[in-house]
VEXZA-297449 format. One line per 5 residues: number of its first residue (from 1); their letters; for each residue x, y, z of N, C-alpha, C. Coordinates in Angstrom, 2 decimals. Atoms other than C-alpha are relative to their C-alpha. Example, Ala and Ser with C-alpha at 12.3 -4.5 7.8 and 13.67 -1.06 7.14 Angstrom:
2
1	AS	0.89,-1.19,0.00,12.30,-4.50,7.80,0.90,1.20,0.00  -0.82,-1.19,-0.06,13.67,-1.06,7.14,-0.77,1.09,0.73
end
This chain:
287
1	XXXXX	-0.81,1.48,1.00,-119.62,18.19,-121.18,1.01,0.53,-0.49  -0.90,-0.48,1.03,-117.40,20.68,-123.05,1.52,-0.39,1.09  -1.18,0.20,-1.31,-115.20,19.92,-119.43,0.28,-1.07,-0.78  -0.30,1.52,0.27,-115.55,16.47,-120.12,0.82,-0.60,-0.85  -1.07,0.42,1.09,-114.15,16.28,-123.38,0.99,0.93,0.00
6	XXXXX	-0.78,-0.34,0.12,-111.61,18.43,-122.94,1.28,-0.65,1.35  -1.21,0.87,-0.73,-110.04,16.45,-119.84,0.22,-1.38,-0.25  0.07,1.12,0.84,-110.80,13.32,-122.17,1.14,0.20,-0.75  -0.76,-0.57,0.61,-108.96,14.93,-124.47,1.72,0.08,0.29  -1.22,0.24,-0.81,-105.83,15.31,-122.00,0.20,-0.97,0.18
11	XXXXX	-0.27,1.22,-0.53,-106.06,11.97,-120.81,0.31,-0.46,-1.06  -0.62,0.69,1.57,-105.56,10.30,-124.69,0.97,0.80,0.53  -1.81,-0.85,0.47,-102.50,13.06,-125.06,0.89,-0.56,0.85  -1.05,0.87,-1.00,-100.80,11.85,-121.60,-0.18,-1.39,-0.56  0.71,0.90,0.00,-101.88,8.63,-122.58,1.28,-0.63,-1.07
16	XXXXX	-0.38,-0.10,1.32,-100.24,8.64,-126.35,1.68,0.70,0.07  -0.90,-0.43,-0.49,-97.29,10.91,-124.94,1.11,-1.32,0.76  -0.65,0.81,-0.73,-96.40,8.11,-122.16,0.16,-1.65,-1.16  -0.54,0.46,1.29,-96.49,5.72,-125.22,0.93,-0.14,-0.41  -1.12,-0.46,1.49,-94.52,7.04,-127.53,1.59,0.51,0.93
21	XXXXX	-1.23,0.01,-0.64,-91.99,7.97,-124.60,0.70,-1.37,0.27  -0.41,1.41,-0.29,-91.69,4.24,-123.19,0.15,-0.57,-1.14  -0.14,0.87,1.08,-91.56,2.88,-126.67,1.53,0.96,-0.63  -1.40,-0.57,0.87,-88.42,5.39,-127.97,1.18,-0.41,1.34  -1.03,0.97,-0.87,-86.60,4.24,-124.63,0.43,-1.22,-0.07
26	XXXXX	-0.18,1.34,-0.06,-86.98,0.93,-124.72,0.54,0.03,-1.90  -0.44,0.14,1.43,-86.40,0.84,-128.88,1.58,0.05,0.03  -0.78,-1.04,0.98,-84.41,3.75,-129.42,1.71,0.05,1.12  -0.55,-0.49,-1.13,-82.50,5.16,-125.80,0.90,-1.11,0.51  -0.82,1.05,-0.83,-81.62,1.81,-123.79,0.70,-0.53,-1.32
31	XXXXX	-0.63,0.37,0.34,-80.05,0.63,-126.23,1.75,0.33,-0.61  -1.35,-0.75,0.21,-77.53,3.19,-127.42,0.42,0.19,1.28  -0.78,-0.10,-1.25,-76.68,3.89,-123.80,0.56,-1.17,0.44  -1.06,1.44,-0.40,-75.57,0.36,-123.46,0.25,-0.11,-1.23  -1.08,0.15,1.02,-73.85,0.63,-126.51,1.55,0.63,0.88
36	XXXXX	-1.20,-0.33,-0.67,-71.87,3.31,-124.94,0.53,-0.45,1.80  -0.04,0.70,-1.43,-72.03,1.49,-121.06,1.61,-0.65,-0.36  -0.65,0.99,-0.03,-70.29,-1.40,-122.79,1.23,0.08,-0.51  -1.03,-0.50,0.48,-67.89,0.19,-124.60,1.28,0.58,0.80  -0.34,-0.57,-1.16,-66.54,1.83,-121.40,0.35,-0.89,1.05
41	XXXXX	-0.02,0.71,-1.50,-66.65,-1.06,-119.18,1.32,-0.70,0.21  -1.31,0.38,-0.21,-62.61,-2.15,-119.53,0.74,1.32,0.20  -0.45,-1.60,-0.88,-62.08,1.73,-118.49,0.61,0.84,-1.88  -0.29,-0.83,1.41,-61.16,4.39,-121.02,1.62,0.05,-0.57  -0.87,0.04,0.86,-57.57,3.56,-121.91,0.06,-1.26,-1.20
46	XXXXX	0.24,1.22,0.97,-59.03,0.10,-123.49,-0.74,0.63,-1.50  1.11,-0.37,1.20,-61.62,2.22,-125.02,1.05,0.93,-1.20  -1.30,-0.65,1.41,-58.73,4.50,-126.95,1.23,-0.68,-0.48  -0.68,0.92,0.51,-56.81,1.80,-127.68,-0.68,-0.78,-0.91  0.41,1.33,0.83,-59.34,-0.37,-129.50,-0.55,0.88,-1.40
51	XXXXX	0.61,-1.12,0.15,-60.68,3.48,-131.09,1.61,-0.06,-1.31  -0.89,-0.72,0.49,-56.64,3.45,-132.55,1.09,-1.89,-0.56  -0.56,1.20,0.46,-56.13,-0.32,-133.94,0.29,0.16,-1.85  -0.30,-0.42,1.81,-54.81,-0.32,-137.83,-1.55,-0.42,-0.37  1.21,0.71,0.67,-57.79,-2.25,-138.62,-1.34,0.81,0.31
56	XXXXX	1.50,-1.05,0.37,-60.85,0.59,-137.21,0.47,1.04,-0.02  -0.45,-1.00,0.65,-58.62,3.19,-138.91,-0.25,-0.26,-0.86  0.24,0.44,1.66,-58.57,1.57,-141.98,-1.68,-0.12,-0.24  1.75,0.36,0.37,-62.57,0.81,-141.75,-0.45,1.37,0.42  0.30,-1.28,-0.16,-63.04,4.34,-140.30,0.42,0.90,-1.49
61	XXXXX	-0.05,-0.26,1.35,-61.66,5.65,-143.63,-0.15,-0.53,-1.28  0.55,0.71,1.09,-62.99,3.52,-145.99,-1.64,0.10,-0.06  1.53,-0.71,0.22,-66.37,4.27,-144.61,-0.54,1.67,-0.39  -0.14,-1.24,0.90,-65.42,7.88,-145.18,-0.37,0.41,-0.97  -0.54,-0.38,1.16,-64.41,7.57,-148.19,-1.76,-0.41,-0.96
66	XXXXX	1.28,0.23,0.40,-67.52,5.72,-149.10,-1.37,0.75,-0.17  0.42,-0.66,-0.50,-69.42,7.69,-147.56,-0.37,1.49,-1.05  0.18,-1.51,0.43,-68.57,11.11,-149.11,-0.27,-0.15,-1.50  0.29,0.03,2.01,-68.09,9.92,-153.29,-1.85,-0.62,0.05  1.66,0.03,0.40,-71.97,8.46,-152.37,-0.75,1.26,0.06
71	XXXXX	0.63,-1.00,0.04,-73.08,11.45,-151.19,-0.12,1.11,-1.33  -0.41,-0.87,1.53,-71.46,13.42,-154.03,-0.86,-0.41,-1.15  0.24,0.94,0.90,-72.69,10.99,-156.41,-1.47,0.43,-0.49  0.86,-0.79,-0.17,-75.91,11.35,-155.49,-1.21,1.06,-0.02  0.62,-1.29,-0.37,-76.70,14.64,-154.86,0.02,0.91,-1.18
76	XXXXX	-0.30,-0.06,1.45,-75.75,14.92,-158.68,-1.20,-0.53,-0.30  0.93,1.16,0.71,-77.73,12.23,-159.61,-1.52,0.77,0.52  1.63,-0.03,-0.62,-80.79,13.41,-157.12,-0.79,1.38,-0.53  0.80,-1.10,1.31,-80.98,16.77,-158.56,-0.17,0.35,-1.42  0.35,0.45,1.53,-80.93,15.89,-162.28,-1.22,-0.84,0.16
81	XXXXX	0.94,0.93,0.37,-83.01,13.27,-161.67,-1.42,0.50,0.69  1.35,-0.76,-0.27,-85.95,15.38,-159.82,-0.02,1.06,-0.75  -0.65,-1.41,1.05,-84.84,18.39,-162.17,-1.22,-0.72,-1.26  0.61,0.96,0.65,-86.34,15.88,-164.70,-1.22,-0.21,-0.05  1.69,0.31,-0.39,-89.30,14.61,-163.30,-1.06,0.42,0.06
86	XXXXX	1.18,-0.59,-0.12,-90.95,17.39,-162.38,0.00,1.08,-0.70  -0.04,-1.21,0.67,-90.25,20.10,-164.88,0.28,-0.52,-1.77  0.39,0.53,1.63,-90.16,17.85,-168.35,-0.86,-1.30,0.20  0.56,0.86,0.41,-92.39,15.91,-169.88,0.33,-0.87,-1.03  -0.57,0.91,1.26,-91.54,12.61,-171.81,-0.15,-1.86,0.28
91	XXXXX	-0.07,1.40,0.13,-91.66,8.81,-172.61,0.29,-0.38,1.35  -1.00,0.94,-1.24,-90.70,6.41,-169.34,0.14,1.00,1.31  -0.47,-0.62,-1.74,-90.92,9.22,-167.07,-0.87,-0.51,1.79  0.05,1.05,-1.23,-92.77,7.01,-164.50,0.73,-1.04,0.10  -1.44,1.23,-0.03,-90.38,4.31,-165.43,0.95,0.58,1.05
96	XXXXX	-0.89,-1.25,-0.83,-87.81,6.85,-164.19,-0.45,0.02,1.39  0.79,-0.15,-1.37,-89.67,7.30,-160.99,0.00,-0.63,1.01  0.42,1.48,-0.49,-90.55,3.74,-160.50,1.49,-0.85,0.66  -1.59,0.95,0.05,-86.54,2.71,-160.95,0.74,0.73,1.44  -0.90,-0.52,-1.29,-85.53,5.37,-158.20,-0.50,-0.63,1.20
101	XXXXX	0.49,0.50,-0.80,-87.37,3.81,-155.82,0.56,-1.47,0.35  -0.55,1.43,0.19,-85.68,0.05,-156.09,0.95,-0.03,1.03  -0.78,0.33,-1.15,-83.12,0.27,-153.29,-1.11,0.15,0.68  1.10,0.10,-0.78,-86.34,0.71,-151.23,-0.14,-1.06,0.19  0.80,1.58,-0.21,-88.03,-2.58,-152.01,1.29,-0.74,0.09
106	XXXXX	-0.71,1.70,0.11,-84.92,-4.89,-152.67,1.17,0.15,1.51  -0.59,0.33,-1.31,-83.10,-6.25,-149.83,1.89,0.59,-0.60  -1.68,-0.13,0.49,-78.84,-4.88,-149.54,0.25,-0.84,-0.21  -0.73,1.05,-0.11,-77.94,-8.21,-149.36,-0.04,-0.70,-1.38  0.08,0.15,1.09,-79.52,-8.67,-153.26,0.84,0.98,-0.75
111	XXXXX	-0.49,-1.36,1.01,-78.02,-5.37,-154.41,1.42,-0.26,0.28  -1.32,-0.04,-0.01,-74.54,-6.62,-153.55,-0.24,-1.33,-0.59  -0.04,1.43,1.09,-75.23,-10.20,-154.98,0.35,0.50,-1.42  0.11,-0.45,1.40,-75.95,-8.43,-158.07,1.42,0.92,-0.18  -1.62,-1.10,0.35,-72.50,-6.17,-158.01,0.45,-1.38,-0.18
116	XXXXX	-0.79,0.95,0.11,-71.26,-9.84,-157.76,0.20,-0.53,-0.89  0.49,1.39,1.40,-72.80,-11.97,-160.57,0.40,1.58,-1.14  -0.37,-1.11,1.22,-71.93,-8.56,-162.72,1.33,0.51,-0.06  -1.48,-0.25,0.40,-68.66,-7.75,-161.73,1.48,-0.72,0.22  -0.97,1.22,-0.96,-67.00,-10.91,-160.05,0.52,-0.78,-1.41
121	XXXXX	-0.63,0.68,0.88,-65.12,-13.56,-161.79,-1.11,-0.73,-0.67  0.89,1.15,1.25,-68.02,-15.54,-163.48,-1.26,0.88,-0.52  0.79,-1.27,1.07,-69.89,-11.72,-164.51,-0.24,0.15,-1.37  -0.16,-0.04,1.43,-70.77,-10.94,-167.72,1.06,1.35,-0.14  -0.80,-0.95,0.69,-68.76,-7.56,-167.31,1.64,-0.42,0.43
126	XXXXX	-1.49,0.21,-0.23,-65.47,-9.46,-166.12,0.85,-0.28,-1.31  -1.06,0.20,1.23,-63.98,-10.05,-169.31,-0.01,1.48,-0.66  -0.18,-1.81,0.00,-64.32,-6.14,-170.15,1.24,0.33,0.46  -0.93,-0.75,-0.98,-62.75,-5.40,-167.38,1.52,-0.92,0.21  -1.50,0.98,0.54,-59.50,-7.94,-167.80,0.53,0.25,-1.15
131	XXXXX	-0.35,-1.05,0.86,-59.54,-6.25,-171.34,0.77,1.08,0.11  -0.64,-1.52,-0.36,-59.29,-2.90,-170.20,1.74,-0.10,0.81  -1.48,0.23,-0.91,-56.34,-4.18,-167.50,0.88,-0.39,-1.15  -1.08,0.35,1.02,-54.49,-6.11,-170.55,0.38,1.03,-0.37  0.52,-0.69,1.15,-55.22,-3.46,-172.80,1.35,1.24,0.81
136	XXXXX	-0.92,-1.02,-0.58,-53.59,-0.57,-170.25,0.65,0.04,0.88  -0.87,0.25,-1.12,-51.61,-2.29,-167.88,0.00,-0.14,1.06  0.27,-0.21,-1.55,-53.72,-1.80,-164.92,-0.23,-1.37,0.55  -0.32,1.01,-0.37,-54.75,-3.88,-162.47,-2.17,0.41,0.88  1.40,-0.33,-0.54,-58.61,-2.72,-162.25,-1.03,-1.10,0.88
141	XXXXX	0.58,0.88,-0.92,-60.59,-4.62,-159.53,-1.46,0.69,0.50  1.60,-0.39,-0.66,-64.66,-4.33,-158.57,-0.20,-0.28,1.02  0.28,0.51,-1.06,-65.47,-6.64,-156.62,1.23,-0.45,1.55  -1.46,-0.14,-0.87,-63.42,-7.51,-153.00,0.83,0.95,-0.50  -0.82,-1.36,-0.05,-62.12,-3.89,-153.76,-0.77,1.50,0.49
146	XXXXX	0.44,-1.13,-0.49,-62.69,-0.74,-152.80,-0.92,0.83,-0.91  1.39,-0.09,1.00,-65.01,-0.01,-156.10,-1.05,-0.64,0.30  0.78,1.08,-0.51,-67.06,-2.64,-154.87,-0.85,0.77,0.59  1.22,-0.97,-1.19,-68.05,-1.04,-151.58,-0.31,1.41,-0.63  0.64,-1.47,0.47,-68.48,2.60,-153.24,-1.08,-0.34,-0.68
151	XXXXX	1.10,0.15,1.13,-70.70,1.28,-155.97,-1.32,-0.67,1.14  0.62,0.62,-1.11,-72.62,-0.91,-152.98,-0.90,1.27,0.67  0.57,-1.13,-1.17,-73.02,2.66,-150.67,-1.11,0.53,-1.16  0.54,-1.09,0.68,-73.76,4.71,-153.83,-1.30,-0.74,-0.50  1.27,0.83,0.06,-76.68,2.01,-154.70,-1.03,0.11,1.12
156	XXXXX	0.84,0.50,-0.60,-78.52,1.71,-151.67,-0.41,1.52,0.54  0.16,-1.53,-0.50,-78.11,5.84,-150.97,-0.82,0.96,-1.01  0.07,-0.82,0.89,-79.27,7.09,-154.21,-1.58,0.49,-0.26  1.94,-0.31,-0.20,-83.31,7.35,-153.64,0.15,1.15,0.84  0.48,-0.92,-1.22,-82.58,9.74,-150.57,-0.41,1.58,-0.12
161	XXXXX	-0.26,-1.47,0.26,-81.69,13.20,-152.35,-0.98,-0.03,-0.53  0.98,-0.47,1.24,-83.89,13.03,-155.20,-1.55,-0.43,0.51  0.84,-0.04,-0.72,-86.71,11.96,-153.05,-0.57,0.86,0.77  0.39,-1.36,-1.63,-86.82,14.80,-150.41,-0.44,1.21,-1.46  -0.20,-0.65,0.99,-86.37,16.71,-153.96,-1.09,0.50,-0.78
166	XXXXX	1.28,0.07,0.72,-89.25,15.81,-155.98,-1.33,0.49,0.46  0.81,-0.64,-0.42,-91.77,16.92,-153.41,-0.54,1.18,-0.58  0.05,-1.81,-0.12,-90.84,20.42,-153.51,-0.16,0.77,-1.03  0.37,-0.11,1.48,-90.76,20.90,-156.85,-1.21,-0.20,-0.66  1.24,0.34,0.39,-93.91,19.39,-157.77,-0.87,1.10,0.84
171	XXXXX	1.12,-1.34,-0.61,-95.28,21.99,-155.15,0.22,1.57,-0.69  -0.49,-1.67,0.79,-93.39,24.77,-156.62,-0.67,0.33,-1.75  0.66,0.08,1.25,-94.94,23.81,-159.95,1.22,1.16,-1.15  -0.91,-0.35,1.52,-93.69,25.63,-163.26,-0.23,1.26,-0.43  0.32,-1.07,0.70,-94.93,28.90,-163.37,1.51,0.99,0.11
176	XXXXX	-0.88,-0.72,-1.28,-91.81,30.81,-161.72,1.09,0.27,-1.54  -0.66,0.21,0.84,-89.37,29.10,-164.61,-0.70,0.48,-1.38  0.58,-0.05,1.92,-91.56,29.16,-167.99,0.00,1.98,0.00  -0.26,-1.32,0.08,-91.49,33.20,-167.02,0.85,0.51,-0.15  -1.28,-0.48,0.65,-88.16,33.49,-166.89,0.73,-0.57,-1.21
181	XXXXX	-0.46,0.36,1.52,-87.24,31.40,-169.83,-0.86,0.98,-0.90  0.53,-0.83,1.02,-89.81,33.34,-171.94,0.51,1.26,-0.04  -0.63,-1.25,-0.18,-87.64,36.62,-170.50,1.57,-0.28,-0.44  -0.83,-0.39,0.87,-84.99,35.48,-172.34,1.43,-0.66,1.32  -1.02,0.91,-1.23,-82.76,33.31,-168.66,-0.08,-0.89,-1.24
186	XXXXX	-0.26,1.62,0.43,-81.04,30.43,-169.63,-0.33,-0.86,1.35  0.08,0.97,-0.78,-81.30,26.82,-168.23,0.32,0.39,1.31  -0.68,0.35,-1.01,-78.78,27.29,-165.44,-0.37,1.26,1.21  0.44,-1.43,-0.49,-79.79,30.99,-164.55,-1.15,-0.71,0.92  1.87,0.28,-0.16,-83.49,29.48,-164.34,0.23,-0.77,1.61
191	XXXXX	0.05,0.49,-1.02,-82.20,27.15,-161.69,0.85,0.37,1.14  -0.33,-0.67,-1.02,-79.80,28.97,-159.93,-0.14,0.95,1.03  0.80,-0.98,-0.64,-82.06,31.92,-159.20,-1.33,0.09,0.51  1.60,0.44,-0.67,-85.44,30.33,-158.99,-0.36,-1.35,0.77  -0.27,0.77,-0.45,-85.00,26.87,-158.72,0.42,-0.71,1.21
196	XXXXX	-0.75,0.61,-1.08,-82.19,26.29,-156.09,-0.76,0.07,1.13  0.11,-0.58,-1.22,-83.42,28.51,-153.62,-1.28,-0.75,0.52  1.12,0.64,-0.44,-86.71,26.49,-153.33,-0.10,-1.46,0.66  -0.18,1.33,-0.52,-85.21,23.37,-152.79,0.99,-0.25,0.84  -1.20,0.37,-0.98,-81.86,23.77,-150.58,-0.01,-0.59,1.15
201	XXXXX	0.15,0.61,-1.73,-83.42,22.94,-147.28,-0.21,-1.59,-0.28  -0.20,1.45,0.53,-84.58,19.77,-149.06,1.10,-0.82,-0.52  -0.95,0.39,0.39,-81.35,19.14,-150.67,0.70,-0.17,0.77  -0.37,-0.31,-1.46,-79.86,19.92,-147.42,-0.40,-1.48,0.90  1.00,0.85,-0.95,-82.25,17.18,-145.44,0.30,-1.47,-0.92
206	XXXXX	-0.83,1.35,0.86,-81.31,14.53,-148.30,1.05,-0.56,0.10  -1.90,0.12,-0.75,-77.83,14.83,-148.19,0.31,-0.57,1.59  -0.05,0.81,-1.75,-78.01,14.23,-144.47,-0.56,-1.43,-0.10  0.57,0.93,0.13,-80.10,11.54,-144.81,0.53,-1.16,-0.67  -0.66,1.07,0.26,-78.11,9.82,-147.45,1.44,-0.42,0.84
211	XXXXX	-0.64,0.24,-0.65,-75.49,10.32,-145.35,0.38,-1.22,0.81  0.04,0.93,-1.03,-76.06,8.59,-142.43,-0.91,-1.53,-0.44  -0.03,1.52,0.73,-77.61,5.26,-144.78,1.07,-0.17,-0.11  -1.41,0.48,0.14,-73.89,5.35,-145.89,0.85,-0.56,1.19  -0.99,0.16,-1.11,-72.26,5.51,-142.81,-0.34,-1.73,0.64
216	XXXXX	0.58,1.16,-0.94,-74.78,2.54,-141.07,0.18,-1.48,-1.16  0.24,0.84,0.90,-74.63,0.20,-144.27,0.60,-1.28,-0.04  -0.90,1.13,-0.05,-74.00,-3.29,-144.01,-0.16,-1.46,-0.74  0.06,0.84,0.34,-75.63,-5.71,-145.80,0.52,-0.02,-1.77  -0.20,0.36,1.00,-74.70,-5.02,-149.47,1.23,0.00,-0.39
221	XXXXX	-1.70,-0.11,0.02,-71.25,-3.94,-148.37,0.58,-1.28,-0.09  -0.13,0.94,-0.61,-71.01,-7.11,-146.67,0.49,-1.54,-0.89  0.16,0.61,0.55,-71.21,-8.94,-150.28,0.88,0.14,-0.90  -1.31,-1.08,0.80,-68.43,-6.97,-151.84,1.49,-0.13,0.78  -0.94,-0.26,-0.20,-66.11,-6.63,-149.29,0.92,-1.30,1.21
226	XXXXX	-0.44,1.18,-0.43,-63.84,-9.29,-147.92,1.32,-0.36,0.71  -1.79,-0.21,-0.65,-60.10,-7.77,-147.04,-0.26,0.48,1.51  -0.22,-1.35,-0.93,-60.08,-6.64,-143.42,1.28,0.40,0.09  -1.47,-1.36,0.26,-57.69,-3.65,-143.20,-0.07,0.45,-1.06  -0.43,-0.48,1.50,-58.56,-3.01,-146.46,-1.31,0.96,-0.94
231	XXXXX	1.63,0.24,0.46,-62.30,-3.34,-147.83,-0.88,0.29,1.25  0.88,0.34,-0.93,-63.92,-3.45,-144.62,-0.64,1.20,0.69  0.29,-1.28,-0.41,-66.32,-0.61,-143.52,-0.07,-0.05,1.57  -0.14,-0.50,-0.83,-67.09,0.47,-139.72,-0.71,-1.35,0.53  0.96,1.11,-1.31,-70.01,-2.11,-139.29,0.19,-1.27,-0.67
236	XXXXX	-0.64,1.13,0.59,-68.06,-5.21,-140.95,1.09,0.15,1.10  -1.40,0.03,-1.01,-65.01,-4.25,-138.87,-1.20,-0.57,1.52  1.16,0.63,-1.11,-68.10,-4.63,-135.49,-0.29,-1.19,0.00  0.45,1.31,0.00,-68.88,-7.53,-136.77,0.73,-0.86,0.24  -1.13,0.75,0.17,-65.67,-9.09,-137.48,0.52,-0.05,1.98
241	XXXXX	0.33,-0.13,-1.93,-65.04,-7.89,-133.34,-0.87,-1.21,0.85  1.02,0.94,-1.13,-67.85,-9.45,-132.31,-0.33,-1.26,0.30  -0.21,1.70,0.15,-67.46,-12.74,-133.83,0.37,-0.68,0.30  -1.54,1.18,-0.74,-64.02,-13.35,-132.44,-0.36,-0.65,0.90  0.41,1.13,-1.01,-65.99,-14.29,-129.34,0.46,0.35,1.65
246	XXXXX	-0.32,-0.20,-1.40,-63.51,-13.34,-126.72,-0.39,1.12,0.83  0.43,-1.62,-0.92,-64.26,-10.56,-123.91,0.58,1.44,-0.48  -0.39,-1.22,0.61,-62.04,-8.12,-124.98,-0.15,0.52,-1.50  -0.19,-0.34,0.79,-62.95,-8.33,-128.45,-2.14,0.91,-0.32  1.52,-0.21,-0.57,-66.57,-8.18,-127.77,-0.01,1.70,0.71
251	XXXXX	0.41,-1.70,-0.85,-66.10,-4.72,-125.59,0.49,1.16,-1.37  -0.74,-0.95,0.23,-63.71,-3.37,-128.59,-1.37,0.21,-1.32  0.78,-0.03,1.36,-66.73,-4.19,-130.80,-0.95,1.18,0.08  0.83,-1.13,-0.64,-68.83,-1.80,-128.46,0.92,1.25,0.01  -0.90,-0.68,0.17,-65.96,0.37,-128.76,-0.41,1.00,-1.39
256	XXXXX	-0.24,-0.20,1.83,-65.87,0.59,-132.73,-1.33,1.03,0.09  1.48,-0.42,-0.05,-70.01,1.15,-132.18,0.07,0.51,0.11  0.26,-1.26,-0.44,-70.11,3.84,-130.45,0.70,1.42,-0.60  -0.19,-0.91,0.97,-68.26,5.81,-133.34,-1.02,0.27,-0.84  1.22,0.22,1.33,-71.57,5.08,-135.50,-0.80,0.79,0.80
261	XXXXX	1.13,-1.09,-1.19,-73.61,6.15,-132.15,0.11,1.43,-0.43  -0.82,-1.44,-0.10,-71.38,9.25,-132.51,-0.51,0.85,-0.89  0.02,-0.14,1.12,-71.96,9.81,-135.86,-1.72,0.37,-0.27  1.52,0.46,0.02,-75.75,9.04,-135.64,-0.49,0.87,1.04  0.74,-1.54,-1.09,-76.64,11.97,-132.75,0.16,0.95,-0.69
266	XXXXX	-0.13,-0.95,0.84,-74.76,14.33,-134.86,-0.85,-0.07,-1.29  1.19,0.22,1.21,-76.78,13.35,-138.07,-1.33,0.32,0.54  1.12,-0.55,-0.80,-79.58,13.82,-135.83,-0.05,1.54,0.39  -0.08,-1.44,0.15,-78.95,17.13,-134.74,0.25,1.17,-0.99  0.56,-0.47,1.18,-78.09,18.06,-137.74,-1.00,0.54,-0.84
271	XXXXX	1.09,-0.30,0.77,-81.28,17.46,-139.34,-1.11,1.11,1.05  1.20,-0.86,-0.29,-83.29,18.86,-136.56,0.50,1.90,0.26  -0.21,-1.52,0.46,-81.24,22.14,-137.30,-0.70,0.33,-0.77  0.40,0.09,1.83,-81.88,21.87,-140.68,-1.84,0.59,-0.30  1.40,-0.33,-0.09,-85.80,21.62,-139.79,-0.02,1.12,0.62
276	XXXXX	0.26,-1.12,-0.63,-85.46,24.68,-137.64,-0.22,0.64,-0.45  -0.68,-0.92,0.97,-83.93,26.50,-139.75,-0.83,0.34,-1.49  0.65,-0.33,0.90,-85.99,25.83,-142.73,-1.39,0.46,0.28  1.69,-0.44,-0.82,-89.47,25.97,-140.31,0.38,1.69,0.08  0.31,-1.43,-0.12,-88.45,29.52,-139.75,0.24,0.47,-0.90
281	XXXXX	-0.18,-0.59,1.52,-87.38,30.77,-143.21,-1.88,-0.04,-0.16  1.84,0.16,0.70,-91.40,29.39,-143.96,-0.66,0.35,1.03  1.06,0.00,-0.68,-92.78,31.14,-140.99,-0.70,-1.12,0.95  0.66,0.90,-0.59,-93.62,27.98,-139.04,0.59,0.26,1.89  -0.84,-0.18,-1.29,-91.19,29.08,-136.12,-0.34,1.51,0.45
286	XX	-0.50,-1.54,-0.06,-91.10,32.44,-134.38,1.50,0.19,0.17  -1.43,-0.28,-0.11,-87.80,33.95,-134.18,0.21,0.15,1.42
end
């Protein structure tokens, strides 16, 4: 009986492994391989030429700029929000926790339109922006400009860091911080010596997820970015190249897509390394 159950378990295990591998191959590996193969279909010289056009380089810089700013802002916000929610009691705590999840439940396109209706020509904030421009002699623009791209990227990515840290801080509890506070330690010292060591791996993991999401954002940015070569990100540039319709432009779209594929693979490798290091520190893996 035990032998039959063991063989049955082995059979189920291999069926599940086969289904998982087949699904991953069809849904993930083959499309990514297809992108790389199509990007090289007209040869290496055309591939390199596609990556060095003015539009592609501009889109790459805008993408990296928006991603870096979004990660910096959301890392600060994520730490503050997670620390506040897990270590303090106050009215509206559950409301704040729920608001953090809004970008997970709202379509990015709707988020972009919300910014457009707030800061655009018909938005309620436009008159205030015009007053600031006239008062200080500047030309501040939010929508259809880099600030709009950055704001949209921040919006769609800001839950990632806080949502990785909050469960860790909940599991940690408050006993250590309270003991340190009773001994006269300052708030910053408590955070630096007690809280941060517990959250550092979750923080890095959240930063990686935030970066990956920022690099691939399309919907929200598309609503706020209309100037190719100035405010287009890589996903928008890929879309523009593909919609051009010619054989060369479609191949160029695949070439530019390969940049995002390489970035995605890099993010996955970094995530796995962090998971391994975190598990090793916690004793889940052997040295």
